[in-house]
TORKOL-4160 file (C-alpha; in steps of 0.2 Angstrom, whole numbers, padded with zeros to 4 digits, m for minus):
472
<pt num="1" X="0000" Y="0000" Z="0000"/>
<pt num="2" X="0007" Y="0017" Z="m0005"/>
<pt num="3" X="0010" Y="0029" Z="0010"/>
<pt num="4" X="0001" Y="0045" Z="0009"/>
<pt num="5" X="0013" Y="0060" Z="0007"/>
<pt num="6" X="0018" Y="0069" Z="0022"/>
<pt num="7" X="0011" Y="0087" Z="0024"/>
<pt num="8" X="0025" Y="0098" Z="0029"/>
<pt num="9" X="0014" Y="0113" Z="0034"/>
<pt num="10" X="0011" Y="0108" Z="0052"/>
<pt num="11" X="0029" Y="0106" Z="0058"/>
<pt num="12" X="0037" Y="0119" Z="0047"/>
<pt num="13" X="0036" Y="0133" Z="0060"/>
<pt num="14" X="0038" Y="0152" Z="0060"/>
<pt num="15" X="0057" Y="0151" Z="0063"/>
<pt num="16" X="0062" Y="0133" Z="0061"/>
<pt num="17" X="0056" Y="0115" Z="0058"/>
<pt num="18" X="0050" Y="0105" Z="0073"/>
<pt num="19" X="0041" Y="0089" Z="0074"/>
<pt num="20" X="0039" Y="0071" Z="0079"/>
<pt num="21" X="0052" Y="0059" Z="0073"/>
<pt num="22" X="0045" Y="0045" Z="0062"/>
<pt num="23" X="0027" Y="0052" Z="0059"/>
<pt num="24" X="0033" Y="0069" Z="0053"/>
<pt num="25" X="0052" Y="0070" Z="0053"/>
<pt num="26" X="0059" Y="0056" Z="0043"/>
<pt num="27" X="0075" Y="0054" Z="0032"/>
<pt num="28" X="0064" Y="0056" Z="0017"/>
<pt num="29" X="0058" Y="0072" Z="0023"/>
<pt num="30" X="0075" Y="0079" Z="0028"/>
<pt num="31" X="0082" Y="0074" Z="0011"/>
<pt num="32" X="0068" Y="0084" Z="0003"/>
<pt num="33" X="0071" Y="0099" Z="0014"/>
<pt num="34" X="0090" Y="0098" Z="0011"/>
<pt num="35" X="0087" Y="0098" Z="m0008"/>
<pt num="36" X="0075" Y="0113" Z="m0005"/>
<pt num="37" X="0087" Y="0122" Z="0006"/>
<pt num="38" X="0101" Y="0120" Z="m0007"/>
<pt num="39" X="0089" Y="0128" Z="m0020"/>
<pt num="40" X="0086" Y="0143" Z="m0009"/>
<pt num="41" X="0104" Y="0146" Z="m0003"/>
<pt num="42" X="0116" Y="0135" Z="m0013"/>
<pt num="43" X="0121" Y="0131" Z="m0030"/>
<pt num="44" X="0136" Y="0123" Z="m0038"/>
<pt num="45" X="0152" Y="0127" Z="m0029"/>
<pt num="46" X="0142" Y="0133" Z="m0013"/>
<pt num="47" X="0146" Y="0123" Z="0003"/>
<pt num="48" X="0133" Y="0121" Z="0016"/>
<pt num="49" X="0137" Y="0118" Z="0035"/>
<pt num="50" X="0127" Y="0103" Z="0043"/>
<pt num="51" X="0128" Y="0100" Z="0061"/>
<pt num="52" X="0117" Y="0090" Z="0074"/>
<pt num="53" X="0114" Y="0088" Z="0092"/>
<pt num="54" X="0115" Y="0072" Z="0103"/>
<pt num="55" X="0097" Y="0065" Z="0099"/>
<pt num="56" X="0097" Y="0047" Z="0093"/>
<pt num="57" X="0089" Y="0052" Z="0077"/>
<pt num="58" X="0100" Y="0067" Z="0073"/>
<pt num="59" X="0114" Y="0058" Z="0064"/>
<pt num="60" X="0103" Y="0049" Z="0052"/>
<pt num="61" X="0092" Y="0064" Z="0048"/>
<pt num="62" X="0107" Y="0075" Z="0046"/>
<pt num="63" X="0115" Y="0063" Z="0034"/>
<pt num="64" X="0099" Y="0062" Z="0024"/>
<pt num="65" X="0098" Y="0081" Z="0023"/>
<pt num="66" X="0116" Y="0081" Z="0017"/>
<pt num="67" X="0112" Y="0069" Z="0003"/>
<pt num="68" X="0098" Y="0081" Z="m0002"/>
<pt num="69" X="0110" Y="0095" Z="m0003"/>
<pt num="70" X="0122" Y="0086" Z="m0013"/>
<pt num="71" X="0109" Y="0080" Z="m0025"/>
<pt num="72" X="0106" Y="0098" Z="m0030"/>
<pt num="73" X="0125" Y="0100" Z="m0034"/>
<pt num="74" X="0129" Y="0110" Z="m0018"/>
<pt num="75" X="0143" Y="0104" Z="m0006"/>
<pt num="76" X="0142" Y="0099" Z="0012"/>
<pt num="77" X="0153" Y="0104" Z="0027"/>
<pt num="78" X="0148" Y="0091" Z="0040"/>
<pt num="79" X="0153" Y="0097" Z="0057"/>
<pt num="80" X="0144" Y="0083" Z="0066"/>
<pt num="81" X="0140" Y="0085" Z="0085"/>
<pt num="82" X="0139" Y="0103" Z="0090"/>
<pt num="83" X="0128" Y="0116" Z="0099"/>
<pt num="84" X="0117" Y="0127" Z="0089"/>
<pt num="85" X="0128" Y="0142" Z="0093"/>
<pt num="86" X="0143" Y="0132" Z="0087"/>
<pt num="87" X="0134" Y="0130" Z="0070"/>
<pt num="88" X="0131" Y="0149" Z="0070"/>
<pt num="89" X="0150" Y="0150" Z="0072"/>
<pt num="90" X="0153" Y="0139" Z="0058"/>
<pt num="91" X="0141" Y="0149" Z="0047"/>
<pt num="92" X="0149" Y="0165" Z="0052"/>
<pt num="93" X="0167" Y="0161" Z="0051"/>
<pt num="94" X="0166" Y="0151" Z="0035"/>
<pt num="95" X="0153" Y="0163" Z="0027"/>
<pt num="96" X="0142" Y="0148" Z="0023"/>
<pt num="97" X="0124" Y="0144" Z="0025"/>
<pt num="98" X="0120" Y="0131" Z="0039"/>
<pt num="99" X="0107" Y="0119" Z="0045"/>
<pt num="100" X="0107" Y="0113" Z="0063"/>
<pt num="101" X="0097" Y="0097" Z="0068"/>
<pt num="102" X="0090" Y="0099" Z="0085"/>
<pt num="103" X="0073" Y="0101" Z="0094"/>
<pt num="104" X="0081" Y="0111" Z="0107"/>
<pt num="105" X="0072" Y="0108" Z="0124"/>
<pt num="106" X="0058" Y="0097" Z="0117"/>
<pt num="107" X="0057" Y="0079" Z="0122"/>
<pt num="108" X="0067" Y="0065" Z="0114"/>
<pt num="109" X="0053" Y="0060" Z="0102"/>
<pt num="110" X="0055" Y="0077" Z="0093"/>
<pt num="111" X="0068" Y="0083" Z="0081"/>
<pt num="112" X="0070" Y="0098" Z="0070"/>
<pt num="113" X="0081" Y="0110" Z="0060"/>
<pt num="114" X="0087" Y="0128" Z="0062"/>
<pt num="115" X="0092" Y="0136" Z="0046"/>
<pt num="116" X="0104" Y="0150" Z="0043"/>
<pt num="117" X="0110" Y="0160" Z="0028"/>
<pt num="118" X="0129" Y="0163" Z="0026"/>
<pt num="119" X="0135" Y="0174" Z="0040"/>
<pt num="120" X="0123" Y="0166" Z="0053"/>
<pt num="121" X="0108" Y="0176" Z="0046"/>
<pt num="122" X="0091" Y="0169" Z="0052"/>
<pt num="123" X="0078" Y="0162" Z="0040"/>
<pt num="124" X="0060" Y="0163" Z="0045"/>
<pt num="125" X="0044" Y="0159" Z="0035"/>
<pt num="126" X="0044" Y="0177" Z="0029"/>
<pt num="127" X="0062" Y="0177" Z="0023"/>
<pt num="128" X="0064" Y="0160" Z="0014"/>
<pt num="129" X="0058" Y="0146" Z="0025"/>
<pt num="130" X="0040" Y="0146" Z="0016"/>
<pt num="131" X="0049" Y="0144" Z="0000"/>
<pt num="132" X="0060" Y="0130" Z="0007"/>
<pt num="133" X="0044" Y="0121" Z="0013"/>
<pt num="134" X="0035" Y="0123" Z="m0003"/>
<pt num="135" X="0050" Y="0116" Z="m0014"/>
<pt num="136" X="0052" Y="0102" Z="m0001"/>
<pt num="137" X="0034" Y="0097" Z="m0002"/>
<pt num="138" X="0035" Y="0097" Z="m0021"/>
<pt num="139" X="0050" Y="0085" Z="m0020"/>
<pt num="140" X="0041" Y="0074" Z="m0008"/>
<pt num="141" X="0026" Y="0073" Z="m0019"/>
<pt num="142" X="0035" Y="0070" Z="m0036"/>
<pt num="143" X="0052" Y="0064" Z="m0031"/>
<pt num="144" X="0069" Y="0072" Z="m0032"/>
<pt num="145" X="0076" Y="0074" Z="m0050"/>
<pt num="146" X="0091" Y="0064" Z="m0054"/>
<pt num="147" X="0107" Y="0075" Z="m0050"/>
<pt num="148" X="0117" Y="0082" Z="m0064"/>
<pt num="149" X="0132" Y="0084" Z="m0052"/>
<pt num="150" X="0133" Y="0077" Z="m0035"/>
<pt num="151" X="0140" Y="0090" Z="m0023"/>
<pt num="152" X="0156" Y="0087" Z="m0013"/>
<pt num="153" X="0157" Y="0082" Z="0005"/>
<pt num="154" X="0169" Y="0085" Z="0019"/>
<pt num="155" X="0170" Y="0084" Z="0038"/>
<pt num="156" X="0176" Y="0098" Z="0049"/>
<pt num="157" X="0177" Y="0099" Z="0068"/>
<pt num="158" X="0175" Y="0117" Z="0073"/>
<pt num="159" X="0175" Y="0115" Z="0092"/>
<pt num="160" X="0192" Y="0121" Z="0096"/>
<pt num="161" X="0191" Y="0136" Z="0085"/>
<pt num="162" X="0174" Y="0140" Z="0092"/>
<pt num="163" X="0181" Y="0140" Z="0110"/>
<pt num="164" X="0196" Y="0150" Z="0105"/>
<pt num="165" X="0185" Y="0163" Z="0097"/>
<pt num="166" X="0174" Y="0165" Z="0112"/>
<pt num="167" X="0189" Y="0167" Z="0124"/>
<pt num="168" X="0195" Y="0181" Z="0112"/>
<pt num="169" X="0179" Y="0190" Z="0115"/>
<pt num="170" X="0178" Y="0189" Z="0134"/>
<pt num="171" X="0195" Y="0187" Z="0144"/>
<pt num="172" X="0192" Y="0177" Z="0160"/>
<pt num="173" X="0211" Y="0174" Z="0163"/>
<pt num="174" X="0211" Y="0187" Z="0177"/>
<pt num="175" X="0195" Y="0184" Z="0186"/>
<pt num="176" X="0195" Y="0179" Z="0204"/>
<pt num="177" X="0195" Y="0161" Z="0207"/>
<pt num="178" X="0177" Y="0154" Z="0207"/>
<pt num="179" X="0168" Y="0137" Z="0208"/>
<pt num="180" X="0153" Y="0135" Z="0197"/>
<pt num="181" X="0140" Y="0121" Z="0194"/>
<pt num="182" X="0135" Y="0118" Z="0177"/>
<pt num="183" X="0119" Y="0108" Z="0172"/>
<pt num="184" X="0121" Y="0102" Z="0154"/>
<pt num="185" X="0104" Y="0093" Z="0155"/>
<pt num="186" X="0113" Y="0079" Z="0145"/>
<pt num="187" X="0113" Y="0091" Z="0131"/>
<pt num="188" X="0127" Y="0099" Z="0120"/>
<pt num="189" X="0134" Y="0110" Z="0134"/>
<pt num="190" X="0142" Y="0093" Z="0140"/>
<pt num="191" X="0153" Y="0095" Z="0125"/>
<pt num="192" X="0155" Y="0114" Z="0124"/>
<pt num="193" X="0158" Y="0119" Z="0142"/>
<pt num="194" X="0173" Y="0108" Z="0145"/>
<pt num="195" X="0180" Y="0116" Z="0128"/>
<pt num="196" X="0176" Y="0134" Z="0132"/>
<pt num="197" X="0178" Y="0135" Z="0151"/>
<pt num="198" X="0190" Y="0121" Z="0153"/>
<pt num="199" X="0205" Y="0113" Z="0144"/>
<pt num="200" X="0195" Y="0101" Z="0133"/>
<pt num="201" X="0199" Y="0110" Z="0117"/>
<pt num="202" X="0218" Y="0112" Z="0122"/>
<pt num="203" X="0216" Y="0130" Z="0129"/>
<pt num="204" X="0225" Y="0135" Z="0145"/>
<pt num="205" X="0216" Y="0133" Z="0161"/>
<pt num="206" X="0205" Y="0147" Z="0168"/>
<pt num="207" X="0203" Y="0151" Z="0186"/>
<pt num="208" X="0186" Y="0143" Z="0185"/>
<pt num="209" X="0182" Y="0127" Z="0193"/>
<pt num="210" X="0167" Y="0118" Z="0185"/>
<pt num="211" X="0157" Y="0106" Z="0194"/>
<pt num="212" X="0148" Y="0096" Z="0181"/>
<pt num="213" X="0130" Y="0090" Z="0182"/>
<pt num="214" X="0123" Y="0078" Z="0168"/>
<pt num="215" X="0137" Y="0081" Z="0155"/>
<pt num="216" X="0134" Y="0064" Z="0147"/>
<pt num="217" X="0127" Y="0067" Z="0130"/>
<pt num="218" X="0110" Y="0058" Z="0130"/>
<pt num="219" X="0096" Y="0063" Z="0119"/>
<pt num="220" X="0084" Y="0053" Z="0130"/>
<pt num="221" X="0086" Y="0066" Z="0144"/>
<pt num="222" X="0086" Y="0053" Z="0158"/>
<pt num="223" X="0088" Y="0066" Z="0172"/>
<pt num="224" X="0076" Y="0080" Z="0168"/>
<pt num="225" X="0070" Y="0089" Z="0152"/>
<pt num="226" X="0083" Y="0100" Z="0145"/>
<pt num="227" X="0072" Y="0116" Z="0147"/>
<pt num="228" X="0078" Y="0127" Z="0161"/>
<pt num="229" X="0064" Y="0139" Z="0158"/>
<pt num="230" X="0053" Y="0127" Z="0168"/>
<pt num="231" X="0057" Y="0129" Z="0187"/>
<pt num="232" X="0057" Y="0111" Z="0191"/>
<pt num="233" X="0071" Y="0108" Z="0179"/>
<pt num="234" X="0082" Y="0119" Z="0189"/>
<pt num="235" X="0080" Y="0110" Z="0206"/>
<pt num="236" X="0095" Y="0099" Z="0204"/>
<pt num="237" X="0106" Y="0113" Z="0199"/>
<pt num="238" X="0100" Y="0124" Z="0214"/>
<pt num="239" X="0103" Y="0110" Z="0226"/>
<pt num="240" X="0121" Y="0107" Z="0219"/>
<pt num="241" X="0126" Y="0125" Z="0220"/>
<pt num="242" X="0122" Y="0125" Z="0239"/>
<pt num="243" X="0129" Y="0108" Z="0242"/>
<pt num="244" X="0146" Y="0112" Z="0234"/>
<pt num="245" X="0146" Y="0130" Z="0241"/>
<pt num="246" X="0148" Y="0136" Z="0223"/>
<pt num="247" X="0148" Y="0154" Z="0218"/>
<pt num="248" X="0134" Y="0152" Z="0205"/>
<pt num="249" X="0126" Y="0139" Z="0194"/>
<pt num="250" X="0123" Y="0139" Z="0175"/>
<pt num="251" X="0110" Y="0128" Z="0166"/>
<pt num="252" X="0109" Y="0126" Z="0147"/>
<pt num="253" X="0095" Y="0119" Z="0136"/>
<pt num="254" X="0097" Y="0104" Z="0125"/>
<pt num="255" X="0106" Y="0113" Z="0110"/>
<pt num="256" X="0115" Y="0124" Z="0122"/>
<pt num="257" X="0111" Y="0141" Z="0114"/>
<pt num="258" X="0101" Y="0147" Z="0130"/>
<pt num="259" X="0109" Y="0149" Z="0147"/>
<pt num="260" X="0100" Y="0151" Z="0164"/>
<pt num="261" X="0109" Y="0157" Z="0180"/>
<pt num="262" X="0106" Y="0154" Z="0199"/>
<pt num="263" X="0116" Y="0163" Z="0212"/>
<pt num="264" X="0126" Y="0156" Z="0227"/>
<pt num="265" X="0110" Y="0153" Z="0237"/>
<pt num="266" X="0102" Y="0143" Z="0223"/>
<pt num="267" X="0090" Y="0157" Z="0218"/>
<pt num="268" X="0087" Y="0161" Z="0200"/>
<pt num="269" X="0094" Y="0177" Z="0192"/>
<pt num="270" X="0082" Y="0183" Z="0179"/>
<pt num="271" X="0086" Y="0183" Z="0161"/>
<pt num="272" X="0082" Y="0201" Z="0161"/>
<pt num="273" X="0095" Y="0205" Z="0174"/>
<pt num="274" X="0108" Y="0195" Z="0164"/>
<pt num="275" X="0103" Y="0205" Z="0149"/>
<pt num="276" X="0105" Y="0221" Z="0158"/>
<pt num="277" X="0122" Y="0216" Z="0165"/>
<pt num="278" X="0128" Y="0210" Z="0148"/>
<pt num="279" X="0121" Y="0226" Z="0139"/>
<pt num="280" X="0130" Y="0237" Z="0151"/>
<pt num="281" X="0147" Y="0228" Z="0148"/>
<pt num="282" X="0145" Y="0229" Z="0129"/>
<pt num="283" X="0140" Y="0247" Z="0129"/>
<pt num="284" X="0155" Y="0251" Z="0140"/>
<pt num="285" X="0167" Y="0242" Z="0129"/>
<pt num="286" X="0161" Y="0249" Z="0113"/>
<pt num="287" X="0160" Y="0267" Z="0120"/>
<pt num="288" X="0178" Y="0265" Z="0126"/>
<pt num="289" X="0183" Y="0259" Z="0108"/>
<pt num="290" X="0175" Y="0274" Z="0100"/>
<pt num="291" X="0187" Y="0286" Z="0109"/>
<pt num="292" X="0183" Y="0305" Z="0106"/>
<pt num="293" X="0171" Y="0303" Z="0092"/>
<pt num="294" X="0157" Y="0293" Z="0099"/>
<pt num="295" X="0142" Y="0287" Z="0089"/>
<pt num="296" X="0125" Y="0281" Z="0093"/>
<pt num="297" X="0124" Y="0264" Z="0101"/>
<pt num="298" X="0109" Y="0253" Z="0099"/>
<pt num="299" X="0104" Y="0239" Z="0110"/>
<pt num="300" X="0089" Y="0228" Z="0108"/>
<pt num="301" X="0077" Y="0220" Z="0121"/>
<pt num="302" X="0061" Y="0212" Z="0117"/>
<pt num="303" X="0045" Y="0219" Z="0124"/>
<pt num="304" X="0044" Y="0206" Z="0138"/>
<pt num="305" X="0060" Y="0210" Z="0147"/>
<pt num="306" X="0060" Y="0219" Z="0163"/>
<pt num="307" X="0059" Y="0238" Z="0162"/>
<pt num="308" X="0076" Y="0238" Z="0171"/>
<pt num="309" X="0084" Y="0233" Z="0154"/>
<pt num="310" X="0079" Y="0248" Z="0144"/>
<pt num="311" X="0083" Y="0259" Z="0159"/>
<pt num="312" X="0100" Y="0252" Z="0161"/>
<pt num="313" X="0103" Y="0255" Z="0142"/>
<pt num="314" X="0098" Y="0273" Z="0143"/>
<pt num="315" X="0108" Y="0276" Z="0159"/>
<pt num="316" X="0123" Y="0270" Z="0150"/>
<pt num="317" X="0120" Y="0283" Z="0136"/>
<pt num="318" X="0114" Y="0270" Z="0123"/>
<pt num="319" X="0097" Y="0269" Z="0113"/>
<pt num="320" X="0086" Y="0254" Z="0118"/>
<pt num="321" X="0076" Y="0247" Z="0104"/>
<pt num="322" X="0060" Y="0237" Z="0109"/>
<pt num="323" X="0056" Y="0222" Z="0098"/>
<pt num="324" X="0044" Y="0208" Z="0096"/>
<pt num="325" X="0049" Y="0190" Z="0102"/>
<pt num="326" X="0058" Y="0178" Z="0090"/>
<pt num="327" X="0076" Y="0175" Z="0086"/>
<pt num="328" X="0075" Y="0177" Z="0067"/>
<pt num="329" X="0066" Y="0193" Z="0069"/>
<pt num="330" X="0079" Y="0200" Z="0081"/>
<pt num="331" X="0093" Y="0194" Z="0070"/>
<pt num="332" X="0085" Y="0205" Z="0056"/>
<pt num="333" X="0083" Y="0220" Z="0068"/>
<pt num="334" X="0101" Y="0218" Z="0074"/>
<pt num="335" X="0107" Y="0220" Z="0056"/>
<pt num="336" X="0095" Y="0234" Z="0052"/>
<pt num="337" X="0100" Y="0245" Z="0067"/>
<pt num="338" X="0118" Y="0239" Z="0069"/>
<pt num="339" X="0114" Y="0235" Z="0087"/>
<pt num="340" X="0129" Y="0228" Z="0098"/>
<pt num="341" X="0118" Y="0217" Z="0109"/>
<pt num="342" X="0101" Y="0210" Z="0111"/>
<pt num="343" X="0092" Y="0201" Z="0125"/>
<pt num="344" X="0076" Y="0191" Z="0127"/>
<pt num="345" X="0066" Y="0186" Z="0142"/>
<pt num="346" X="0069" Y="0168" Z="0137"/>
<pt num="347" X="0088" Y="0169" Z="0139"/>
<pt num="348" X="0092" Y="0171" Z="0121"/>
<pt num="349" X="0106" Y="0184" Z="0120"/>
<pt num="350" X="0112" Y="0191" Z="0103"/>
<pt num="351" X="0129" Y="0199" Z="0099"/>
<pt num="352" X="0135" Y="0209" Z="0085"/>
<pt num="353" X="0153" Y="0202" Z="0087"/>
<pt num="354" X="0145" Y="0184" Z="0085"/>
<pt num="355" X="0137" Y="0189" Z="0068"/>
<pt num="356" X="0121" Y="0195" Z="0077"/>
<pt num="357" X="0117" Y="0177" Z="0082"/>
<pt num="358" X="0112" Y="0171" Z="0099"/>
<pt num="359" X="0125" Y="0163" Z="0111"/>
<pt num="360" X="0121" Y="0158" Z="0128"/>
<pt num="361" X="0139" Y="0153" Z="0132"/>
<pt num="362" X="0145" Y="0170" Z="0127"/>
<pt num="363" X="0132" Y="0178" Z="0139"/>
<pt num="364" X="0138" Y="0167" Z="0153"/>
<pt num="365" X="0156" Y="0172" Z="0150"/>
<pt num="366" X="0151" Y="0190" Z="0151"/>
<pt num="367" X="0142" Y="0186" Z="0168"/>
<pt num="368" X="0157" Y="0177" Z="0175"/>
<pt num="369" X="0169" Y="0191" Z="0170"/>
<pt num="370" X="0157" Y="0204" Z="0178"/>
<pt num="371" X="0156" Y="0194" Z="0194"/>
<pt num="372" X="0174" Y="0189" Z="0194"/>
<pt num="373" X="0180" Y="0207" Z="0193"/>
<pt num="374" X="0172" Y="0212" Z="0210"/>
<pt num="375" X="0170" Y="0203" Z="0227"/>
<pt num="376" X="0151" Y="0205" Z="0230"/>
<pt num="377" X="0141" Y="0189" Z="0229"/>
<pt num="378" X="0130" Y="0186" Z="0213"/>
<pt num="379" X="0114" Y="0188" Z="0223"/>
<pt num="380" X="0119" Y="0206" Z="0226"/>
<pt num="381" X="0124" Y="0209" Z="0208"/>
<pt num="382" X="0108" Y="0201" Z="0202"/>
<pt num="383" X="0097" Y="0211" Z="0215"/>
<pt num="384" X="0104" Y="0228" Z="0208"/>
<pt num="385" X="0098" Y="0223" Z="0191"/>
<pt num="386" X="0081" Y="0216" Z="0196"/>
<pt num="387" X="0073" Y="0231" Z="0205"/>
<pt num="388" X="0055" Y="0226" Z="0200"/>
<pt num="389" X="0043" Y="0212" Z="0203"/>
<pt num="390" X="0041" Y="0200" Z="0188"/>
<pt num="391" X="0028" Y="0185" Z="0186"/>
<pt num="392" X="0038" Y="0175" Z="0174"/>
<pt num="393" X="0029" Y="0167" Z="0159"/>
<pt num="394" X="0012" Y="0159" Z="0164"/>
<pt num="395" X="0004" Y="0148" Z="0151"/>
<pt num="396" X="m0015" Y="0145" Z="0150"/>
<pt num="397" X="m0024" Y="0133" Z="0138"/>
<pt num="398" X="m0038" Y="0144" Z="0130"/>
<pt num="399" X="m0051" Y="0137" Z="0118"/>
<pt num="400" X="m0056" Y="0154" Z="0112"/>
<pt num="401" X="m0041" Y="0166" Z="0111"/>
<pt num="402" X="m0051" Y="0181" Z="0103"/>
<pt num="403" X="m0064" Y="0180" Z="0116"/>
<pt num="404" X="m0051" Y="0181" Z="0130"/>
<pt num="405" X="m0043" Y="0196" Z="0121"/>
<pt num="406" X="m0059" Y="0205" Z="0121"/>
<pt num="407" X="m0062" Y="0202" Z="0139"/>
<pt num="408" X="m0045" Y="0210" Z="0143"/>
<pt num="409" X="m0048" Y="0224" Z="0131"/>
<pt num="410" X="m0065" Y="0228" Z="0139"/>
<pt num="411" X="m0058" Y="0227" Z="0157"/>
<pt num="412" X="m0043" Y="0238" Z="0154"/>
<pt num="413" X="m0051" Y="0250" Z="0141"/>
<pt num="414" X="m0045" Y="0266" Z="0150"/>
<pt num="415" X="m0026" Y="0260" Z="0151"/>
<pt num="416" X="m0012" Y="0261" Z="0137"/>
<pt num="417" X="m0014" Y="0247" Z="0125"/>
<pt num="418" X="m0002" Y="0242" Z="0111"/>
<pt num="419" X="m0001" Y="0227" Z="0099"/>
<pt num="420" X="0017" Y="0226" Z="0094"/>
<pt num="421" X="0017" Y="0208" Z="0099"/>
<pt num="422" X="0001" Y="0201" Z="0106"/>
<pt num="423" X="m0007" Y="0214" Z="0118"/>
<pt num="424" X="0003" Y="0224" Z="0130"/>
<pt num="425" X="m0007" Y="0235" Z="0143"/>
<pt num="426" X="0002" Y="0247" Z="0155"/>
<pt num="427" X="m0003" Y="0259" Z="0169"/>
<pt num="428" X="0000" Y="0263" Z="0187"/>
<pt num="429" X="m0008" Y="0259" Z="0204"/>
<pt num="430" X="m0003" Y="0273" Z="0216"/>
<pt num="431" X="0016" Y="0276" Z="0214"/>
<pt num="432" X="0019" Y="0259" Z="0207"/>
<pt num="433" X="0020" Y="0256" Z="0188"/>
<pt num="434" X="0014" Y="0240" Z="0180"/>
<pt num="435" X="0012" Y="0232" Z="0163"/>
<pt num="436" X="0007" Y="0215" Z="0156"/>
<pt num="437" X="0008" Y="0206" Z="0140"/>
<pt num="438" X="m0003" Y="0192" Z="0133"/>
<pt num="439" X="0003" Y="0183" Z="0118"/>
<pt num="440" X="m0004" Y="0168" Z="0109"/>
<pt num="441" X="0008" Y="0153" Z="0106"/>
<pt num="442" X="0012" Y="0150" Z="0087"/>
<pt num="443" X="0009" Y="0131" Z="0089"/>
<pt num="444" X="m0003" Y="0127" Z="0103"/>
<pt num="445" X="m0020" Y="0134" Z="0110"/>
<pt num="446" X="m0010" Y="0144" Z="0124"/>
<pt num="447" X="m0010" Y="0162" Z="0130"/>
<pt num="448" X="0006" Y="0167" Z="0137"/>
<pt num="449" X="0005" Y="0180" Z="0151"/>
<pt num="450" X="0020" Y="0191" Z="0158"/>
<pt num="451" X="0017" Y="0204" Z="0171"/>
<pt num="452" X="0029" Y="0217" Z="0179"/>
<pt num="453" X="0026" Y="0230" Z="0192"/>
<pt num="454" X="0035" Y="0242" Z="0204"/>
<pt num="455" X="0030" Y="0231" Z="0219"/>
<pt num="456" X="0027" Y="0213" Z="0222"/>
<pt num="457" X="0009" Y="0217" Z="0229"/>
<pt num="458" X="0004" Y="0226" Z="0214"/>
<pt num="459" X="0011" Y="0213" Z="0202"/>
<pt num="460" X="0002" Y="0198" Z="0211"/>
<pt num="461" X="m0015" Y="0207" Z="0211"/>
<pt num="462" X="m0013" Y="0211" Z="0193"/>
<pt num="463" X="m0007" Y="0194" Z="0188"/>
<pt num="464" X="m0022" Y="0186" Z="0197"/>
<pt num="465" X="m0034" Y="0199" Z="0189"/>
<pt num="466" X="m0028" Y="0195" Z="0171"/>
<pt num="467" X="m0027" Y="0176" Z="0174"/>
<pt num="468" X="m0045" Y="0177" Z="0179"/>
<pt num="469" X="m0050" Y="0185" Z="0163"/>
<pt num="470" X="m0040" Y="0173" Z="0152"/>
<pt num="471" X="m0047" Y="0158" Z="0161"/>
<pt num="472" X="m0065" Y="0164" Z="0162"/>
C-alpha cells in the first residue's frame, strides 16, 4: 500500500522545523528539505554547513539532509556533533549557509532543523523558510530529480576554533577564582563547556572550577528535560550549588544556545538581569573603543524583558530598541540597526561580534567576567539589576483566544494598550507602575502572560486579575 505523502505545513514553524520523529520528521523528509534548502541558498560550488545535536535520530536525519543538498549540486561541510551556537560560528566564520538538527528543549521524540544563511543570518517563514517548505513538499510529492552533479562532502570539527573565538571576546584569565556548577541537562553543553571554560579544546586553564552535572550526551534526557525555563528543571542545579558551596550555577538547554543562571543561594537570576548586565558591559566596551568621536549605540530588548533593561541601556548613554519576540526577527533587527547586543526574556542573547546570532555561552562568560571582577556575591549583583517584581511566563490553555482578548480589552479600556506583539497593557496603581503582555503561542492553543510591576503586591494582584479574565 502506498503511503500518503507527508504534509510539511504543520511542523514547518515560523522560525524553524520542529516535529515528531517517524510520523513527521523522517530521512525522506529531511532529504527533501536539504534539496530545497540548497535551491534557496546554494548552487554549484556553494558549501553548506550541517551539524546535529546528541538526539538518537539526529545523525541519520542530518546525513539524509546532506544527501539532499548534494543531489542539487551543492557541497556539504559536515561538522557533526555541535551546539546550535557552534553551528552559527561555523556559518559566520566560514561565510556559509548552515542547518542545525535539534529540537532544542523538546522531548526525545522530537527533532527539527534551524536554518541560517551565510554569516549566521536567520531564516523565517517570511524570509525564505516558506519557499523551502514549498519546494520540499514538491520533492516529496513528485520525487527528487536525478542529480546532474553530486556535490562534494567534507567533515570539519570546529569546536576548538569556536572555543578560542569566544575566549577572544571575553577574557576570563584574570577573574577571581570561582567554583561554578553547570547543568548540561545531558545536552550539548556537556561538550562545549569543557572546551570553552576548561581545557577540553587544548586551551589554557582558567581560574574557574566547573562542577559538572549531567554532562553525558544523552538525547533521551534521563535526568530531567533540557528546558531550564521550567522551574522544576532547575532544582538539581539549585541543590548542587548550595551543596558544593559554589559561587553560582549555569543551566543550558538541549542545544546549548540558552543559558540560565542561579546565584550562590540557589536562587534564579532573571534573564532580564543577565541581559542588563551584559548590555552594560557591551556598551562600556564599545564606548571606550569609540574614543573621542562617539556614535549612537543601539541595544535591543524584546517587549517582555523587565523595564530595568531599557533603563540600564539609557543610563549608559545608549538607545534601547524594543522588539517583538523571536530569534529570526531579532537577528534581522540587529542588522538593520547595527545593534551591539540584544536580550530576550527567554535567555536568548544576541551579539554583534557573533554575527548578530544568539549565544548563551558568550552571555555566561560576560556574567562570569562581571562577577569575577568584584568581590560581591552574585545575589547582590543580580538584585541591583532586578529592582521590580516579575511574574515569569504563565501559560494558560484557552479554547477561544479572541474572546479572551476581548475580555481583557474591555476590562482595561482606560489604560495604554499596544499590539506590537500580542497585547501589552500598561498603567499605574498609586506610585507603582505596571504592565502585562498576553501573547498567543504559534503552535498550541495557549496564551502566554507576563506581568511586571513596581511592587510585588501590585504585580500579584494584577497577575491574578488578568489570569481570571484569560481563564474565564
